[in-house]
C-alpha positions as CSV (number, residue, x, y, z in Angstrom):
1,D,8.8,150.8,222.6
2,D,5.9,153.4,221.6
3,H,6.7,155.7,224.5
4,Y,10.3,155.8,223.3
5,D,12.5,157.2,220.6
6,V,13.7,154.1,219.1
7,K,16.5,156.3,217.5
8,S,18.0,156.2,220.8
9,F,17.9,152.4,221.3
10,T,21.6,151.7,220.3
11,P,23.9,148.9,221.8
12,E,25.6,151.9,223.8
13,R,22.3,153.0,225.2
14,F,21.6,149.6,226.5
15,K,24.7,149.1,228.1
16,Q,24.2,152.2,229.9
17,L,20.7,151.0,231.0
18,K,22.1,147.6,232.2
19,N,25.0,149.6,234.0
20,K,22.5,151.9,236.0
21,I,20.3,149.0,236.8
22,R,23.5,147.1,238.5
23,E,24.3,150.1,240.3
24,W,21.0,150.4,241.8
25,S,20.8,146.7,242.7
26,A,24.3,146.8,244.3
27,S,23.7,150.3,246.1
28,K,23.6,149.7,249.9
29,Q,21.3,152.8,250.2
30,A,17.6,152.0,250.4
31,K,16.0,153.4,247.1
32,S,12.5,153.6,246.2
33,L,11.4,151.2,243.4
34,S,10.1,154.3,241.3
35,T,13.8,154.8,240.8
36,L,14.4,151.4,239.2
37,M,11.1,150.9,237.3
38,P,11.8,153.5,234.7
39,L,15.2,152.2,233.9
40,E,14.1,148.8,233.9
41,F,10.9,149.7,231.4
42,E,13.6,151.4,229.1
43,A,16.2,148.7,229.5
44,V,13.4,145.9,228.6
45,A,12.1,148.2,225.4
46,C,15.5,148.9,224.1
47,A,16.5,145.2,224.5
48,K,13.4,144.0,222.7
49,Y,14.0,146.5,219.8
50,L,17.7,145.3,219.6
51,A,16.7,141.6,219.7
52,E,14.0,141.8,217.0
53,R,15.3,144.7,214.7
54,K,18.9,143.8,215.0
55,S,19.4,140.3,216.5
56,N,21.6,141.7,218.8
57,I,23.5,138.8,220.8
58,D,23.5,140.7,224.1
59,A,20.1,141.9,224.0
60,L,18.8,138.4,223.2
61,F,20.7,136.7,226.1
62,W,19.8,139.4,228.6
63,L,15.9,139.3,228.1
64,S,16.3,135.3,228.4
65,D,18.5,135.6,231.4
66,N,16.1,137.8,233.2
67,Y,13.0,135.5,232.5
68,F,13.8,133.9,235.5
69,G,16.5,134.1,238.1
70,P,17.7,135.4,241.4
71,G,17.8,139.1,242.4
72,V,15.8,141.9,240.8
73,K,13.7,140.4,238.1
74,M,12.7,142.3,235.0
75,R,9.5,142.8,233.6
76,T,10.4,141.0,230.2
77,Q,7.0,139.5,229.4
78,L,8.5,136.8,227.5
79,D,6.3,133.8,227.0
80,E,7.9,130.5,226.9
81,G,8.4,130.3,223.1
82,Q,10.2,133.3,223.3
83,Y,12.6,132.6,226.1
84,E,13.6,129.5,223.9
85,S,13.8,131.3,220.7
86,Y,15.9,133.9,222.3
87,L,18.1,131.9,224.0
88,C,18.8,129.6,220.8
89,R,19.5,132.8,218.7
90,A,22.0,133.6,221.2
91,A,23.4,130.4,221.7
92,E,23.6,129.9,218.2
93,K,25.7,133.3,217.5
94,G,28.4,131.8,219.9
95,H,27.1,133.2,223.3
96,Q,28.8,131.3,226.1
97,G,26.2,132.2,228.7
98,A,23.4,131.6,226.5
99,Q,24.9,128.1,225.5
100,Q,25.2,127.1,229.0
101,V,21.8,128.4,230.2
102,L,20.1,126.9,226.9
103,A,22.0,123.5,227.8
104,R,20.6,123.3,231.7
105,Y,17.0,124.4,230.2
106,Y,16.8,121.2,227.9
107,A,18.3,119.2,230.7
108,G,15.5,120.4,232.9
109,L,17.8,121.8,235.5
110,S,16.7,125.5,235.5
111,P,14.7,127.4,234.8
112,V,11.6,124.5,235.0
113,I,8.9,125.8,232.8
114,S,7.5,122.6,231.4
115,P,8.3,118.9,231.3
116,L,8.1,119.3,227.6
117,Q,11.2,121.3,227.6
118,V,13.3,118.3,228.4
119,D,15.4,116.9,225.7
120,L,18.6,115.3,226.8
121,I,20.1,114.9,223.1
122,R,20.0,118.8,222.7
123,A,21.1,119.5,226.2
124,A,24.3,117.3,225.5
125,E,25.0,119.2,222.3
126,W,24.9,122.6,224.1
127,M,26.7,121.4,226.9
128,E,29.4,120.4,224.7
129,K,29.7,123.5,223.1
130,A,29.8,125.5,226.4
131,A,32.1,123.0,227.7
132,A,34.7,123.5,224.9
133,T,35.7,127.0,225.9
134,G,36.8,125.5,229.1
135,G,34.5,127.3,231.6
136,A,34.2,125.5,235.1
137,W,30.5,126.0,235.2
138,A,30.1,124.5,231.9
139,R,32.1,121.5,232.4
140,S,30.4,120.8,235.7
141,D,27.3,120.8,234.1
142,L,28.5,118.4,231.3
143,V,29.8,115.8,234.2
144,F,26.3,116.2,235.7
145,L,24.6,115.0,232.4
146,L,27.2,112.1,231.7
147,L,26.3,111.1,235.1
148,D,22.4,111.6,234.9
149,Y,20.3,108.8,235.6
150,R,18.1,109.7,232.8
151,A,20.8,109.3,230.2
152,A,22.3,106.3,228.6
153,H,25.5,105.7,230.2
154,T,28.7,104.1,228.4
155,Q,32.1,103.3,229.6
156,D,33.2,106.3,227.5
157,S,30.9,108.7,229.0
158,L,32.0,107.6,232.7
159,K,35.4,107.9,231.7
160,R,34.8,111.1,230.5
161,A,33.1,112.2,233.3
162,E,35.9,111.1,235.6
163,R,38.5,113.0,233.3
164,L,36.5,116.2,233.8
165,L,36.1,115.6,237.5
166,K,39.8,115.2,238.0
167,G,40.3,118.5,236.1
168,L,38.0,120.5,238.1
169,I,39.4,118.9,241.3
170,A,42.8,119.9,240.3
171,E,41.4,123.5,239.8
172,G,40.0,123.3,243.5
173,D,36.5,122.6,242.7
174,L,34.9,121.0,246.1
175,W,31.8,119.8,244.2
176,A,33.9,117.9,241.9
177,L,35.7,116.3,244.8
178,F,32.8,115.1,246.4
179,V,30.9,114.0,243.3
180,Y,34.2,112.3,242.3
181,Y,34.4,110.2,245.7
182,D,30.8,109.3,245.9
183,K,30.6,108.0,242.2
184,Y,34.0,106.4,241.8
185,Y,34.7,105.1,245.5
186,F,31.4,105.3,247.6
187,Q,29.1,103.7,244.8
188,N,31.4,100.9,244.0
189,E,34.0,98.6,245.6
190,K,36.7,100.9,245.5
191,I,36.2,102.2,248.7
192,R,36.9,98.7,250.0
193,S,39.6,97.8,247.9
194,Q,41.7,101.1,248.3
195,P,40.5,102.6,251.7
196,E,43.5,104.9,252.0
197,E,43.0,106.7,248.9
198,A,39.3,107.2,249.4
199,F,40.3,108.7,253.0
200,A,42.9,110.9,251.4
201,L,40.3,112.3,249.0
202,L,37.9,113.0,251.7
203,Q,40.7,114.8,253.8
204,K,41.6,116.8,250.8
205,G,37.8,118.2,250.7
206,K,38.2,118.7,254.5
207,D,41.2,120.6,254.1
208,R,40.0,122.9,251.5
209,I,36.9,123.5,253.4
210,E,38.8,124.6,256.5
């Protein structure tokens, strides 16, 4: 931030810079990277200032979220320790997106930085917090962990995964429908004892695709 007047680094300015970057990314007109780079550099400098000096929750998450990811990648220059630290700080302040991303990080889903990042106990803790908000993505992640072959399964965890999947299916989630079919019909004897029910479930998925 030596090249900028840090007095201008306010949450409002940070929001403006993020919006300008989104507008650049969404534009259908061909634009030179020379237009983006000054915005990107200032946004990163502003975010780092707000994260370190003000513990701004949006800046903490934005820097982490742009460490890896699809689309335009920011030059955040965070190391692995900073990535985890920023995410933790944002998650602990109640940022739902940070809670979900941190849970996926500890589960070894994404981003995959090191085998040492995997901590299924911490992943479960953050997935529970994120899922408590009711978001479909967070609940899907929790189902994934409850059924994860690396985790110690109990009857309670399997029953809970089943309830979560049924709720997601009722909301029209195709992923949940096929996971439910695979786990609770195809992988056990239920597909033989209740073939009509299994077929009806697959037909429901087919109808939704069409």
